[in-house]
Phi, psi and omega in degrees: 000312185296317183295326173299314185296319180300338184276341188295148186263128176309140182239161179249111187287164181296319185290331178290313189296311184287346171255030176253129188291329169301309180299313179293333178292321185283316187231064184298326184231009184258005187266316188236145172284155192294348178258356174269153167221165192226120180274130174247128184283340179203119177217150178259138179239135179236128173244137173235169171202160177264131168267138183071020179299323180304309185290333180292321171307310181298322186283315190246000184093158189294316184294314183293315180300304180302319180300319182292309177299324181291328175299312184300319173305311183297319174299311190288330173296319178289329177286317186293322183294322181289351182241038164071017172257176187215137167279124181277325172184167172241141185238099189061242182268354185262155182235132167250138186220151178239148184225153178289324184230156171303323184291324177299302179313313189286321181300314185295313174305320179291315182298318182301317182297319184291317177302318183289329169296319178282330180293324178285324183286335182279339176256000175068030180208175178243039193282331181267095181246103182266141178244134187231136172234146179223144179205151180225147178166193186282164172197182179240133177265140179205164171263131174209135184058039179065027172206163171285133177214177191229145174226170175124165184308316182309318173297314180300318184292306185308312175304308185297316173304325171303323186288349174273342183287139175267173179305136180052044176227155172243132174241118179237149179278171179297325181294346174268318182282337180283348184293139182298316189293326180292318176297329179292324175301327183262006177068022184077001177264151186244012183292133171089004184243117184248135188257144171196168183245122184234152174265125177276145175307123175095351185242141185273329183263143175294152170226159181277128179234158185228131174263123174253124176280000000 
């Protein structure tokens, strides 16, 4: 048995391939036919948004605000790629990203918080106030609007969970916090993690969420 196992060729799962930034950049529309869809049993989604971005444009002007927001996009994209993730799309000032595992997504979220603090310090302001939401579960991969995209309740929940986050906070669901890799990131400590049950917009039942300060 050991001899057979030693001959195995390392494989690359579909979810890891689709969540690889270089692969997405090279094959944006060549993976699925427009009429095809592909079910993925488990994928982690991270949504970000900026608090007060409209006020930022009004306060510092269009050019200065755009430069700041572009800098924040570059930092986030780099962090996502370094943590085995990929940017699915940007929506205004928001980012939707996918990761193979909850621990990849949470590691990226924690680095984003730290990076935005550093970015604000460089500019001598508190203009970039990031809100982050995380959820994991099954989804459907499709091609839509000439890019790979994802649909399903997992995506909807991840987006709504981000809406619960306050500035400079991460809100994650139980599906993320129960992951062994995520628990290892926190070393088994729950200091600074606040649990609550919240009702998401568009959903009837409350769900367990965790806020990471």
